C-alpha positions as CSV (number, residue, x, y, z in Angstrom):
1,X,-1.1,-26.9,-14.0
2,X,-4.2,-25.9,-11.6
3,X,-3.5,-23.5,-9.2
4,X,-5.9,-22.2,-6.4
5,X,-5.2,-18.8,-5.2
6,X,-7.0,-18.2,-2.1
7,X,-8.0,-14.6,-0.9
8,X,-9.0,-12.3,-3.9
9,X,-8.2,-8.9,-2.5
10,X,-5.1,-7.0,-4.2
11,X,-2.3,-9.4,-3.9
12,X,-4.7,-12.4,-4.7
13,X,-6.3,-10.7,-7.6
14,X,-3.1,-9.6,-9.1
15,X,-1.4,-13.0,-8.4
16,X,-4.1,-15.1,-10.1
17,X,-4.0,-12.6,-13.2
18,X,-0.4,-13.2,-13.2
19,X,-0.3,-16.7,-12.6
20,X,-3.4,-17.0,-15.4
21,X,-1.3,-14.7,-17.8
22,X,1.7,-17.1,-17.2
23,X,-0.1,-20.3,-18.6
24,X,-1.8,-21.6,-15.7
25,X,-5.1,-22.5,-15.3
26,X,-6.1,-20.7,-11.8
27,X,-9.0,-20.4,-9.7
28,X,-9.7,-17.4,-6.9
29,X,-11.2,-18.5,-4.1
30,X,-13.0,-16.3,-1.4
31,X,-16.0,-16.9,0.7
32,X,-17.5,-13.2,-0.1
33,X,-20.0,-13.6,-2.8
34,X,-20.2,-10.1,-3.7
35,X,-16.7,-9.8,-4.7
36,X,-16.6,-13.2,-6.6
37,X,-19.5,-12.2,-8.4
38,X,-17.7,-8.8,-9.5
39,X,-14.7,-10.5,-10.4
40,X,-16.4,-13.1,-12.5
41,X,-18.2,-10.3,-14.4
42,X,-14.6,-8.9,-15.0
43,X,-14.7,-6.3,-12.6
44,X,-12.0,-5.3,-10.0
45,X,-13.3,-4.6,-6.6
46,X,-10.5,-2.2,-6.0
47,X,-8.7,0.6,-8.3
48,X,-5.5,-0.3,-10.1
49,X,-4.5,0.9,-13.5
50,X,-4.3,-1.5,-16.1
51,X,-5.3,-4.9,-14.0
52,X,-8.9,-4.9,-14.9
53,X,-8.4,-5.5,-18.7
54,X,-6.0,-8.5,-18.0
55,X,-8.7,-9.8,-15.5
56,X,-11.4,-9.7,-18.6
57,X,-8.8,-11.2,-21.1
58,X,-7.7,-13.9,-18.8
59,X,-11.3,-14.7,-18.3
60,X,-12.3,-14.6,-21.9
61,X,-9.7,-16.9,-23.0
62,X,-10.7,-19.6,-20.0
63,X,-7.4,-19.5,-18.1
64,X,-9.1,-17.7,-14.7
65,X,-12.1,-18.4,-12.6
66,X,-13.4,-17.5,-9.7
67,X,-15.1,-19.2,-6.8
68,X,-16.9,-19.7,-3.0
69,X,-16.7,-23.2,-3.0
70,X,-14.1,-24.2,-0.3
71,X,-14.0,-27.8,-1.7
72,X,-11.6,-26.3,-4.3
73,X,-8.8,-27.0,-2.1
74,X,-8.8,-30.8,-2.7
75,X,-9.0,-29.8,-6.6
76,X,-5.6,-28.4,-6.8
77,X,-2.0,-29.4,-6.1
78,X,-0.7,-25.8,-5.7
79,X,-2.3,-23.2,-3.4
80,X,-1.5,-19.8,-2.9
81,X,-2.6,-18.2,0.4
82,X,-3.1,-14.7,-0.3
83,X,-5.4,-13.4,2.9
84,X,-5.4,-10.3,4.8
85,X,-2.7,-9.9,7.6
86,X,-4.0,-6.9,9.5
87,X,-2.3,-5.3,12.5
88,X,-3.7,-5.8,16.2
89,X,-4.0,-3.4,18.5
90,X,-0.7,-3.6,19.7
91,X,1.3,-3.9,16.5
92,X,1.5,-7.4,16.1
93,X,0.2,-9.3,13.1
94,X,-3.5,-11.1,13.1
95,X,-2.6,-14.3,11.6
96,X,-6.2,-15.5,12.2
97,X,-6.9,-15.6,8.4
98,X,-4.0,-17.5,7.4
99,X,-4.6,-19.9,10.4
100,X,-8.0,-20.3,9.0
101,X,-6.7,-21.3,5.5
102,X,-4.0,-23.7,6.9
103,X,-6.5,-25.8,8.7
104,X,-8.8,-25.6,5.8
105,X,-6.1,-27.5,3.5
106,X,-5.1,-29.8,6.3
107,X,-8.8,-30.9,7.1
108,X,-9.7,-31.3,2.9
109,X,-6.4,-32.5,1.1
110,X,-6.0,-36.1,0.3
111,X,-3.1,-35.8,-2.0
112,X,-0.1,-33.9,-1.6
113,X,0.0,-30.2,-2.0
114,X,2.2,-27.2,-2.7
115,X,1.1,-24.5,-0.3
116,X,2.7,-20.8,-0.9
117,X,2.4,-18.0,1.2
118,X,2.1,-14.9,-0.8
119,X,0.1,-12.9,2.4
120,X,3.1,-10.8,4.1
121,X,3.5,-12.3,7.4
122,X,6.2,-12.1,10.2
123,X,9.3,-14.4,10.2
124,X,8.5,-18.0,11.9
125,X,5.2,-18.0,10.2
126,X,5.7,-20.8,7.5
127,X,6.4,-23.2,10.6
128,X,3.1,-22.2,11.9
129,X,1.3,-23.1,8.8
130,X,3.2,-26.2,8.6
131,X,1.8,-27.0,12.4
132,X,-1.6,-25.6,11.8
133,X,-2.0,-28.3,8.2
134,X,-0.4,-31.2,10.2
135,X,-2.8,-30.7,13.0
136,X,-5.9,-30.9,11.3
137,X,-5.2,-33.6,8.7
138,X,-7.2,-36.7,9.2
139,X,-4.2,-39.0,7.7
140,X,-0.6,-38.2,7.2
141,X,-0.3,-36.7,3.8
142,X,3.2,-35.0,2.6
143,X,3.2,-31.5,1.6
144,X,5.6,-28.6,1.3
145,X,5.0,-24.7,2.4
146,X,6.8,-22.3,0.7
147,X,7.3,-18.6,1.4
148,X,6.8,-16.3,-1.6
149,X,6.4,-12.5,-0.5
150,X,4.7,-10.2,-2.7
151,X,6.7,-6.5,-3.7
152,X,3.9,-5.0,-5.4
153,X,3.4,-1.2,-5.3
154,X,0.0,0.1,-5.6
155,X,-1.0,1.9,-8.6
156,X,1.9,0.0,-10.3
157,X,1.1,-3.7,-9.9
158,X,0.8,-4.9,-13.7
159,X,4.4,-3.1,-14.3
160,X,5.7,-4.9,-10.7
161,X,3.9,-8.3,-11.3
162,X,5.2,-8.8,-14.9
163,X,8.6,-7.2,-14.1
164,X,9.7,-7.6,-10.5
165,X,13.2,-6.5,-9.1
166,X,13.5,-9.8,-7.5
167,X,11.7,-13.2,-6.8
168,X,12.2,-14.2,-3.2
169,X,11.4,-18.2,-2.7
170,X,12.0,-19.7,0.7
171,X,11.7,-23.5,1.0
172,X,12.8,-26.2,3.3
173,X,13.2,-28.3,0.8
174,X,15.4,-27.4,-3.0
175,X,12.5,-29.5,-4.7
176,X,9.6,-27.1,-3.5
177,X,11.7,-24.1,-4.1
178,X,12.3,-25.3,-7.6
179,X,8.8,-26.2,-8.1
180,X,7.6,-22.6,-7.2
181,X,10.7,-20.9,-9.4
182,X,9.4,-22.8,-12.5
183,X,6.1,-21.1,-12.2
184,X,7.6,-17.9,-12.9
185,X,10.1,-19.1,-15.2
186,X,9.3,-16.8,-18.0
187,X,9.8,-13.8,-15.8
188,X,13.6,-12.8,-16.3
189,X,14.9,-11.0,-13.0
190,X,17.2,-12.1,-10.2
191,X,15.7,-14.9,-7.9
192,X,16.7,-15.7,-4.3
193,X,16.4,-19.0,-3.0
194,X,16.6,-19.0,0.5
195,X,15.0,-20.6,4.0
196,X,11.3,-19.7,4.5
197,X,11.9,-17.7,7.5
198,X,15.0,-15.4,5.8
199,X,12.2,-14.9,2.8
200,X,9.7,-13.5,5.5
201,X,12.1,-11.2,7.0
202,X,13.5,-10.0,3.3
203,X,9.9,-8.8,2.9
204,X,9.7,-7.0,6.4
205,X,13.3,-5.7,6.1
206,X,12.6,-4.4,2.6
207,X,9.4,-2.0,3.5
208,X,10.8,-0.9,6.9
209,X,14.0,0.3,5.0
210,X,12.0,2.2,2.6
211,X,9.9,3.5,5.2
212,X,12.8,5.1,7.2
213,X,14.2,6.7,4.2
214,X,10.7,8.6,4.0
215,X,11.0,9.2,7.8
216,X,14.4,10.6,7.7
217,X,13.8,13.1,4.8
218,X,10.5,14.3,6.4
219,X,12.7,15.1,9.8
220,X,15.5,16.9,7.7
221,X,13.1,18.8,5.9
222,X,11.8,20.4,9.1
223,X,15.7,21.6,9.7
224,X,15.7,22.9,6.1
225,X,12.8,24.9,6.9
226,X,14.7,26.4,9.9
227,X,18.1,27.3,7.7
228,X,16.3,28.1,4.7
229,X,17.4,25.1,2.5
230,X,15.3,23.3,0.0
231,X,14.8,19.7,0.8
232,X,14.1,18.9,-2.9
233,X,17.6,20.1,-3.7
234,X,19.0,18.3,-1.1
235,X,17.5,14.9,-1.8
236,X,18.2,15.7,-5.7
237,X,22.2,16.0,-4.6
238,X,22.0,13.0,-2.6
239,X,20.2,11.0,-4.9
240,X,23.0,11.1,-7.5
241,X,25.0,8.8,-5.0
242,X,24.3,5.2,-6.3
243,X,24.7,4.0,-2.6
244,X,21.5,6.1,-1.6
245,X,19.8,6.1,-4.8
246,X,17.0,8.7,-5.5
247,X,13.7,6.7,-4.7
248,X,11.7,7.5,-1.3
249,X,13.6,10.8,-0.9
250,X,10.6,13.0,-1.2
251,X,9.7,15.1,1.7
252,X,5.9,15.3,2.5
253,X,3.4,14.6,5.2
254,X,4.1,11.0,5.8
255,X,3.7,7.6,4.3
256,X,0.4,5.4,4.4
257,X,-0.9,2.7,2.8
258,X,-1.4,-0.9,3.6
259,X,2.0,-2.2,3.4
260,X,4.7,0.4,5.6
261,X,2.5,1.1,8.3
262,X,1.3,-2.4,9.2
263,X,5.0,-3.9,8.5
264,X,6.9,-1.6,10.6
265,X,4.6,-2.3,13.5
266,X,5.0,-5.9,12.9
267,X,8.5,-6.0,13.2
268,X,8.6,-3.7,16.4
269,X,6.2,-6.2,17.9
270,X,8.5,-9.0,17.1
271,X,11.4,-6.8,18.4
272,X,9.6,-6.3,22.0
273,X,8.6,-10.2,22.3
274,X,12.4,-11.1,21.5
275,X,13.6,-8.3,23.8
276,X,15.4,-6.7,20.9
277,X,15.4,-3.1,20.8
278,X,14.8,-1.6,17.6
279,X,15.1,2.2,18.2
280,X,15.7,3.4,14.7
281,X,12.2,2.1,13.8
282,X,10.8,3.3,16.9
283,X,11.9,6.9,15.7
284,X,10.6,5.9,11.8
285,X,7.2,5.8,13.1
286,X,7.3,8.4,15.9
287,X,8.1,10.9,12.6
288,X,5.5,9.6,10.1
289,X,2.9,10.1,13.1
290,X,4.0,13.6,13.6
291,X,4.8,14.6,9.9
292,X,1.2,15.7,9.3
293,X,0.7,18.0,12.6
294,X,4.0,20.2,11.3
295,X,2.0,20.9,8.0
296,X,-1.0,21.7,9.9
297,X,1.5,24.4,12.4
298,X,2.0,26.0,9.1
299,X,-1.8,26.0,8.0
300,X,-2.7,27.6,11.5
301,X,0.2,30.0,11.3
302,X,-0.6,31.6,8.2
303,X,-4.8,31.3,8.6
304,X,-5.2,32.0,12.2
305,X,-8.4,30.7,13.6
306,X,-9.6,27.7,11.6
307,X,-13.4,28.0,12.4
308,X,-15.5,28.6,9.6
309,X,-12.7,28.9,7.0
310,X,-13.2,27.0,4.0
311,X,-10.3,24.6,3.2
312,X,-10.1,22.4,0.0
313,X,-8.5,19.3,0.3
314,X,-6.6,17.7,-3.1
315,X,-6.3,14.1,-2.7
316,X,-7.4,11.6,-0.1
317,X,-5.8,8.1,-1.0
318,X,-2.4,7.5,0.4
319,X,-0.6,7.9,-2.9
320,X,-1.6,8.6,-6.5
321,X,-3.0,5.8,-9.0
322,X,-4.8,4.1,-6.2
323,X,-8.1,4.4,-3.9
324,X,-6.6,2.8,-1.0
325,X,-7.5,5.2,2.3
326,X,-5.5,3.0,4.8
327,X,-3.4,4.9,6.8
328,X,-3.7,7.7,4.6
329,X,-2.1,11.2,5.9
330,X,-5.0,13.2,4.3
331,X,-7.7,11.4,6.7
332,X,-5.5,12.7,9.7
333,X,-5.2,16.0,8.3
334,X,-9.0,16.0,7.7
335,X,-9.8,14.9,11.2
336,X,-7.7,18.0,12.6
337,X,-9.1,20.8,10.6
338,X,-12.7,19.2,11.5
339,X,-11.8,19.5,15.3
340,X,-10.7,23.4,14.6
341,X,-14.0,23.5,13.0
342,X,-12.8,24.2,9.4
343,X,-15.6,23.5,6.5
344,X,-14.0,21.4,4.4
345,X,-14.4,20.7,0.3
346,X,-12.4,17.4,-0.8
347,X,-11.6,16.3,-4.2
348,X,-10.0,12.7,-5.3
349,X,-10.0,11.3,-8.7
350,X,-10.6,7.9,-7.6
351,X,-10.6,7.2,-3.7
352,X,-14.2,8.5,-1.7
353,X,-14.4,9.8,1.5
354,X,-14.8,6.8,4.2
355,X,-18.3,6.9,6.0
356,X,-17.1,7.8,9.1
357,X,-16.3,11.0,7.9
358,X,-19.2,12.1,6.1
359,X,-20.4,15.1,8.4
360,X,-22.1,18.2,6.9
361,X,-18.7,20.3,7.8
362,X,-17.2,18.1,4.9
363,X,-18.2,17.8,1.4
364,X,-16.9,16.0,-1.8
365,X,-16.9,17.3,-5.2
366,X,-16.7,16.1,-8.5
367,X,-14.4,18.7,-10.2
368,X,-11.2,20.2,-8.9
369,X,-13.0,23.5,-10.1
370,X,-15.9,23.3,-7.6
371,X,-13.5,22.2,-4.8
372,X,-11.4,25.0,-5.0
373,X,-14.1,28.0,-5.3
374,X,-14.7,30.2,-2.5
375,X,-11.8,28.4,-0.5
376,X,-9.7,30.3,2.0
377,X,-6.9,27.7,1.5
378,X,-5.7,24.3,-0.6
379,X,-4.0,21.6,1.1
380,X,-2.6,19.1,-1.5
381,X,-2.2,15.6,0.1
382,X,-1.9,13.4,-2.6
383,X,0.1,13.7,-5.8
384,X,-2.3,12.9,-8.3
385,X,-1.4,14.2,-12.0
386,X,-4.1,16.3,-12.3
387,X,-2.9,18.5,-9.4
388,X,0.2,18.7,-10.4
389,X,-0.1,19.6,-13.8
390,X,-3.3,21.3,-13.2
391,X,-4.3,25.3,-14.4
392,X,-3.2,26.9,-11.6
393,X,-3.5,30.2,-13.6
394,X,-7.0,30.2,-13.9
395,X,-7.4,28.6,-10.3
396,X,-6.2,31.4,-8.5
397,X,-9.1,33.3,-9.5
398,X,-11.6,30.6,-7.8
399,X,-10.2,31.0,-4.5
400,X,-10.9,33.7,-1.8
401,X,-7.4,33.7,-0.3
402,X,-4.5,32.7,-2.0
403,X,-2.7,30.3,0.1
404,X,-1.5,26.8,-1.1
405,X,0.3,24.1,1.5
406,X,1.7,21.6,-0.7
407,X,2.0,18.1,1.4
408,X,3.9,16.6,-1.0
409,X,6.6,19.1,-2.3
410,X,5.4,18.5,-5.9
411,X,4.0,21.6,-7.1
412,X,6.4,24.5,-8.7
413,X,6.8,26.9,-5.7
414,X,8.2,29.6,-8.1
415,X,5.5,29.5,-10.8
416,X,2.9,29.6,-8.0
417,X,4.4,32.3,-6.2
418,X,4.6,34.5,-9.3
419,X,0.9,33.7,-9.9
420,X,0.1,35.6,-6.5
421,X,0.4,32.4,-4.3
422,X,1.4,32.1,-0.9
423,X,3.0,28.7,-1.2
424,X,4.4,26.6,1.5
425,X,5.7,23.2,1.3
426,X,7.7,21.1,3.8
427,X,11.2,22.0,3.6
428,X,10.7,23.1,0.0
429,X,11.4,26.7,-1.5
């Protein structure tokens, strides 16, 4: 079975490796020559634990290859679309890359194709893709377009790819749906066979719901601060209720990444387009955008004037086990501190400070110890294991002032206080 995966970013590369591991012969197509050279050499263009060895394994076994030749479309009967779908300025989804791929398929196909949309796209996109392919065909040739959204968690992609919670397949025909299902026969999990628009909506609804859980707990944390209650204990008590569950109840400085912010904005844009009020999701976004400022109020209240203060930032990526800086709350924290004249010392095990933030007043350090040395305060923005399980006893001696602001509520507050730190979480005690 020969499969073409168009787009070799996070979703595309992971999908290509998964399908190759499941026994297919897979070609990854991307017009970025530098990216393709790296992948062909067995080097991922992003950080994802455990994925690079699988890439190298499948390259060595000959099940996986990469190309920049767009003519590969004609050589494969199954084509996965895995290109990016970023937000436009108004929150709507930019489908220009998806459209280019669809039109290329239409122009080049001379035999029947099964086209599978893996990219995250708003409901109704499958119909557009069908139309874009048809409009570019030189002669009528049959094809199917199936929606098969991904549910990968950055930092856990390998596990999620081979042990998904569910597989969603949206198809206009039973035959095309079964054909896609057959690609994943070796994976044991629930499979939902539905129509394309419903499949597209399931992806958006899932991410928006998880974002809502986060913002709910973040808003609740502010009240917990006022009444001197630990939001962490509240979350623990809530999580035992199976109707609620334990995941995504941890308060902090807000969500980020490539999925939640973009997908919630896209749903809000779709609602506005269809004159349907989505008030809860609007509040989800408002809370998330303001949450890092709530932590900054704590910082300003304790440190007073920030100008000239040396502040250590632990963590840049939006979550641990990834180098993804998209919508990372740490960047918003850094921007505000810079506006107030603070001198910043930054550390992250993987992520690098973006070029637009490379100023004399902010410096990256290779070790945690160098980052903390001489700092007047520490702000933890990403819950990397190295920070959570770090040697806070010896680190205390490196600081000029013992202020720790835990933006993820992951540190042991009682222990830090016993070591002489002034600890502040978000609704945590």
